C-alpha positions in Angstrom: -0.1 0.4 -0.3 0.9 3.4 -0.8 1.7 6.1 1.8 0.8 9.8 1.7 4.5 11.7 1.9 4.8 15.3 2.8 1.9 15.7 4.8 1.8 18.4 7.3 -1.7 19.9 8.8 -0.4 23.2 9.9 0.3 24.5 6.4 -2.8 26.1 5.6 -2.6 26.4 1.9 -2.2 23.1 1.5 -5.2 22.2 3.9 -7.2 24.6 1.8 -6.7 23.2 -1.5 -7.8 20.0 -0.1 -6.4 18.7 3.0 -9.6 19.0 4.6 -10.9 16.4 2.4 -8.3 13.7 2.7 -8.3 14.3 6.4 -12.3 14.2 6.7 -12.6 11.1 4.4 -9.9 9.2 7.1 -11.9 10.5 10.2 -15.4 9.4 8.7 -13.8 5.1 8.1 -11.6 5.8 11.3 -14.5 6.7 13.4 -16.5 3.6 11.8 -13.7 0.8 12.4 -13.6 2.1 16.4 -17.0 2.4 16.7 -17.2 -1.2 15.8 -14.1 -2.0 18.0 -15.8 -0.2 21.1 -19.1 -2.4 20.6 -16.7 -5.7 20.5 -15.0 -4.4 23.2 -17.9 -4.0 25.5 -20.2 -7.0 24.7 -19.7 -8.6 26.9 -21.2 -6.2 29.2 -24.6 -7.0 27.3 -24.4 -10.8 26.9 -23.9 -11.3 31.2 -28.2 -9.5 31.5 -28.5 -12.6 29.9 -26.6 -15.3 31.0 -29.5 -15.8 34.1 -29.7 -19.1 36.3 -33.5 -19.8 33.9 -31.4 -20.5 30.6 -28.8 -22.4 32.6 -26.2 -20.0 34.0 -24.8 -20.1 37.5 -22.8 -17.1 37.7 -23.0 -14.6 40.6 -22.4 -10.6 40.6 -19.1 -11.1 41.6 -17.9 -13.7 38.3 -20.3 -11.6 36.3 -18.5 -8.1 37.4 -15.3 -10.2 36.7 -16.4 -11.2 32.8 -16.8 -7.1 32.2 -13.7 -5.9 33.7 -11.2 -8.5 31.9 -12.3 -7.1 28.5 -11.3 -3.7 29.9 -8.2 -5.0 31.0 -6.9 -6.6 28.2 -7.7 -4.0 25.8 -6.6 -1.2 27.8 -3.1 -2.9 27.9 -3.3 -3.4 23.7 -3.5 0.7 23.2 -0.1 0.9 23.6 1.2 -1.3 21.1 -2.0 -0.7 18.8 -0.7 2.8 18.9 3.3 2.0 18.3 1.8 -0.1 15.2 0.1 2.3 13.2 3.2 4.8 13.2 4.8 1.4 11.8 2.3 0.1 9.3 0.3 3.2 8.8 -3.5 4.3 9.8 -5.2 2.5 6.3 -3.2 -1.1 7.3 -3.1 -1.0 10.6 -7.3 -0.4 10.8 -8.1 -2.6 8.4 -6.1 -5.5 9.9 -7.2 -4.2 13.6 -11.1 -4.2 12.3 -11.2 -8.0 10.8 -9.5 -9.5 13.6 -12.6 -8.7 15.5 -14.3 -11.4 13.6 -12.6 -14.3 16.1 -13.9 -13.0 19.3 -17.4 -12.6 18.2 -17.7 -15.9 16.3 -16.6 -17.4 20.1 -19.0 -15.6 21.5 -21.4 -16.3 18.9 -20.7 -20.1 19.6 -20.6 -20.7 23.2 -22.8 -17.8 24.5 -25.4 -20.0 23.4 -23.7 -23.3 25.5 -25.3 -23.6 29.1 -22.5 -25.3 31.6 -19.7 -23.9 29.8 -16.8 -23.2 32.6 -16.3 -19.5 33.8 -12.5 -19.6 32.4 -14.0 -20.1 28.8 -16.0 -17.2 28.7 -12.9 -14.9 30.4 -10.6 -16.2 27.5 -13.5 -15.5 25.3 -13.7 -11.7 27.3 -10.1 -11.3 26.6 -10.1 -11.9 23.0 -12.8 -9.1 22.9 -10.5 -7.0 24.4 -8.2 -6.9 21.4 -11.8 -4.0 20.0 -9.9 -1.8 23.0 -7.0 -1.7 21.6 -8.2 0.0 18.1 -8.9 3.2 20.0 -5.2 4.5 20.9 -4.0 3.0 16.7 -7.2 5.5 15.8 -6.5 8.1 17.7 -2.7 8.4 16.5 -3.4 8.5 13.3 -6.3 11.2 13.0 -3.7 13.4 15.5 -1.3 13.3 12.2 -4.2 14.2 9.9 -5.5 17.6 11.6 -3.2 20.7 12.9 -3.4 21.3 16.3 -5.8 24.3 16.1 -8.5 22.0 15.0 -7.9 18.5 16.9 -9.9 19.1 20.2 -12.9 19.0 17.9 -11.5 16.3 15.2 -10.2 14.3 18.3 -13.1 14.6 20.3 -15.3 13.6 16.9 -13.6 10.7 16.5 -13.3 9.3 19.8 -17.4 10.1 20.2 -18.1 8.1 18.0 -16.2 5.2 18.5 -17.8 5.6 22.1 -21.2 5.3 21.3 -20.4 1.2 20.3 -21.3 1.4 24.0 -24.5 2.5 23.5 -25.0 0.8 20.2 -24.5 -2.7 21.2 -26.4 -2.2 24.3 -29.2 -1.0 21.9 -28.9 -4.3 19.9 -29.1 -6.2 22.9 -32.6 -4.5 23.5 -33.9 -4.9 20.2 -32.8 -8.9 20.8 -34.5 -9.1 24.3 -37.7 -7.0 22.8 -38.0 -9.4 19.7 -36.9 -13.0 20.6 -36.5 -13.1 24.2 -33.4 -13.6 26.6 -32.5 -17.2 25.5 -30.8 -16.1 22.1 -27.4 -13.7 23.4 -26.2 -15.5 20.6 -28.4 -13.0 17.7 -26.6 -10.0 19.7 -23.1 -10.9 18.5 -24.3 -12.1 15.1 -25.2 -8.6 14.9 -21.8 -7.2 14.2 -20.3 -10.3 12.0 -21.4 -8.8 8.9 -20.4 -5.1 10.1 -16.7 -5.9 11.2 -16.3 -7.2 7.1 -18.0 -4.3 6.5 -16.0 -1.8 8.3 -12.7 -3.5 6.9 -13.1 -3.5 3.1 -14.2 0.6 3.6 -11.4 1.2 5.4 -8.8 -0.8 3.1 -11.1 1.1 0.1 -11.0 4.6 1.3 -8.2 5.5 3.8 -5.1 6.4 3.5 -1.8 5.9 4.8 0.2 8.5 5.4 4.1 9.8 6.5 3.3 12.3 9.2 1.9 9.4 11.8 5.5 8.2 11.9 7.4 8.2 14.7 11.4 7.7 15.6 11.5 4.3 18.0 11.1 5.6 21.8 8.6 8.0 21.8 6.3 6.2 24.3 9.7 5.4 26.4 10.5 9.0 26.3 6.9 10.1 27.2 6.5 7.6 29.9 9.6 10.0 31.2 7.8 13.3 31.4 5.6 14.0 34.5 2.8 15.8 32.3 2.2 12.3 30.7 1.7 10.7 34.5 -1.2 14.0 35.8 -3.0 13.8 32.2 -3.4 9.9 33.2 -4.7 10.5 36.5 -7.3 12.9 34.6 -7.9 10.5 31.8 -8.9 7.7 34.2 -11.4 10.2 35.9 -13.2 10.7 33.1 -12.9 8.2 30.1 -12.5 5.3 33.4 -15.7 6.6 34.3 -17.0 6.5 30.8 -16.1 3.1 29.8 -16.5 1.5 33.7 -19.8 2.9 34.4 -21.0 1.7 30.8 -20.1 -2.1 31.0 -21.7 -1.9 35.2 -24.6 -0.1 34.9 -26.8 -2.8 33.9 -25.7 -5.2 36.8 -25.4 -2.3 39.5 -29.2 -1.8 38.1 -30.2 -5.5 38.9 -28.1 -5.2 42.0 -29.4 -1.9 43.2 -33.0 -2.3 42.5 -33.6 -6.6 41.3 -34.4 -5.4 37.6 -35.1 -7.7 35.1 -32.5 -7.8 32.0 -35.1 -6.4 29.7 -35.6 -3.7 32.2 -31.3 -3.4 32.9 -30.8 -3.2 28.9 -33.8 -0.6 28.5 -32.0 1.6 31.1 -28.5 1.0 30.1 -27.9 2.6 26.7 -29.2 6.2 27.2 -25.6 7.3 29.5 -23.6 5.5 27.2 -25.0 7.5 23.9 -25.9 10.5 25.4 -21.5 10.4 27.0 -20.7 9.8 23.3 -22.4 12.7 22.1 -21.4 14.8 24.4 -17.3 14.1 24.2 -16.9 16.4 20.8 -18.4 19.0 22.5 -15.9 18.6 25.6 -13.8 19.2 22.6 -15.0 22.0 21.2 -15.7 23.7 24.2 -11.5 23.0 24.5 -10.9 24.1 21.7 -12.3 27.8 23.0 -12.0 28.0 26.3 -9.0 26.0 27.2 -8.6 22.2 28.3 -7.5 22.9 31.8 -10.7 24.8 32.2 -12.9 22.9 31.3 -12.0 19.9 32.6 -11.4 21.8 35.5 -15.3 22.3 35.7 -16.0 19.4 34.9 -14.5 17.3 37.5 -16.6 19.8 40.3 -19.7 18.6 38.4 -19.0 14.6 38.5 -18.1 15.4 42.0 -21.3 16.9 42.6 -23.0 14.1 40.0 -21.6 11.7 42.3 -23.0 12.9 45.8 -26.7 12.7 44.2 -26.4 9.1 43.1 -25.3 8.7 47.3 -28.4 10.4 48.5 -30.9 9.0 45.8 -29.4 5.5 46.4 -30.2 5.5 50.3 -33.5 6.5 49.4 -33.8 4.1 46.7 -35.5 6.0 44.5 -34.6 4.2 41.0 -35.5 7.5 38.8 -33.5 9.9 40.2 -31.2 7.2 40.2 -30.4 6.7 36.4 -30.9 10.3 35.7 -28.2 10.9 38.2 -25.8 8.1 36.2 -26.7 9.8 32.4 -25.5 13.2 34.3 -22.5 11.6 35.1 -22.1 10.0 31.6 -22.4 13.2 30.0 -19.6 15.0 32.2 -17.7 12.1 31.6 -17.3 12.3 27.8 -17.1 16.1 27.7 -14.0 15.9 29.9 -12.7 13.4 27.5 -12.8 15.9 24.8 -11.2 18.1 27.0 -8.6 16.3 28.6 -7.6 15.3 25.3 -7.3 18.3 23.9 -5.0 18.9 26.8 -2.5 16.5 25.4 -1.4 18.3 22.1 -1.8 21.7 24.1 0.8 21.4 27.0 3.3 20.0 24.7 3.1 23.0 21.9 3.1 25.1 24.8 6.4 24.0 25.8 7.5 23.8 22.2 6.9 27.6 22.2 8.7 28.2 25.7 12.0 26.3 24.0 11.2 28.3 20.8 11.6 31.5 23.1 15.0 30.0 24.6 16.5 29.7 20.7 15.8 26.0 19.9 15.0 25.6 16.6 11.0 25.7 15.6 11.0 22.8 13.3 12.4 21.2 15.7 10.7 22.2 18.8 7.0 21.2 17.2 8.5 17.9 15.5 9.2 16.7 19.2 5.6 18.0 20.3 3.8 16.3 17.5 6.0 13.1 18.4 4.8 13.2 22.6 1.3 14.4 21.6 0.9 11.0 20.0 2.8 9.0 22.3 0.3 10.4 25.3 -2.6 9.6 23.3 -1.6 6.1 23.4 -0.5 6.0 27.3 -2.9 7.9 28.5 -5.8 6.1 26.4 -4.3 2.7 28.1 -4.0 3.8 31.8 -7.8 5.9 31.6 -9.3 2.2 30.2 -7.4 0.5 32.9 -9.1 2.9 35.4 -12.9 1.7 33.8 -11.3 -2.0 35.0 -10.6 -0.4 38.4 -14.0 0.8 38.8 -16.0 -2.9 38.1 -13.3 -4.1 40.6 -14.5 -1.5 42.9 -18.2 -2.3 42.6 -17.1 -6.2 42.7 -16.2 -5.3 45.9 -18.5 -3.2 46.9 -21.3 -5.4 46.3 -19.6 -8.8 47.6 -21.0 -9.0 50.9 -24.3 -9.1 49.6 -25.9 -6.0 51.0 -27.0 -4.9 47.5 -25.6 -1.3 48.0 -22.3 0.3 45.9 -22.2 3.1 48.5 -18.4 2.1 49.2 -17.8 2.4 45.9 -19.3 6.1 44.8 -17.3 7.4 48.1 -14.1 6.4 46.5 -15.5 7.6 43.2 -15.8 11.1 44.9 -12.9 11.1 46.6 -11.1 10.3 43.4 -12.6 13.3 41.5 -11.7 15.7 44.3 -8.1 14.8 43.6 -8.4 15.4 40.1 -9.9 18.8 40.8 -6.6 19.3 43.3 -4.6 18.3 40.4 -5.4 20.7 37.8 -6.0 23.5 40.5 -2.0 23.4 41.2 -0.4 22.4 37.9 -2.5 23.2 35.2 -4.9 26.3 36.8 -2.1 27.9 39.2 -2.6 31.2 39.9 0.1 32.6 39.2 2.3 32.1 35.9 4.4 28.4 36.7 8.6 28.2 35.9 7.9 25.0 34.1 5.7 26.5 31.4 2.1 25.1 32.6 1.2 29.3 33.5 -2.2 28.9 32.0 -2.8 25.8 30.0 -6.3 27.7 29.3 -4.3 29.2 26.4 -3.9 26.2 24.6 -7.1 27.7 22.8 -5.0 29.1 20.5 -2.8 26.4 19.9 
């Protein structure tokens, strides 16, 4: 496959002459691939709702939370090699492979989920393979970062990730349709829906996408980024935003069943709404960050998430189902906005540092090339760590419900403490009252980057 050479999205003349059309075309098919990837990644959040004693499955709540946590862990760990792979093989080549390989966990799920008596370890292995879908996020985001100029990356990355995140809601809507049409005895139908979609998206990516030389990076970019303290500050924030989104997204059905004892049909009927609105709000977070600055938007967002968690604590004590669902939907929307604004902070932080280096006498091209290289690496690292945060949320819920009390209060208290930590971090590091010597002085200025 050929490569687009000499690609420079910062060249406004080339961008206006047709570069924006090339970028938009690749963005569209990147979104489709990531969307299917997220659906396969979170497939088990729907399948476990079907696995009841009535159809021959005797897994307890802890084992079900484990089933939805395993693909989250695997998908998160794969984000680092997936991001590196796209820089070596190219966006089109890797997208085709990463999409087509999803046929394996989907076909296995289709076969085994209709066989009661299958041991837990088999389902755990299949769920781990479903984690392949989680890796698509990092390769897709790294690829799209190379296609768009810095001034448009907040919106482009938000749209790319938001369209992918919609896969969480989509698979739950598929589950709802299956339950409504054929009942709870046919979970394999959920997996069957995705087989032709995976094939179609892989073929479209091969036909329409481009490999671009700008995505290639020198070896060691991730190692260099891992030594940078900003990488880990941003990872902490992304655990709070994306970790919340994916963690709540795969656990909400089980939470509603444990808190209120509702049926699988009722659970699936409510669980799609939060991920849907959270996905749609992610581009909004990127757009707000483009205008107001990612640090400011993320700061306000975590204040809102802390407030939303307090609401969940209160309504869980009074046992109000409607308010509980509404509180969770609010958290999903805020997590989506925070996902977009936090990712906007990544190129902004390193571009601001490049400006400081240029002011100190470094070559302009060298400084911004390093900033772009580090930004792409941090996108992968933050995506991986943030996904692990989602797995941690499921573990915390598993522990919270392990005592048989049917209450998630200990989990919500832990999440509230974490959101408070994120508020403190942004206030201290990225929104200092006085300009910081490190160059962080109000990263809100990233709106102009």
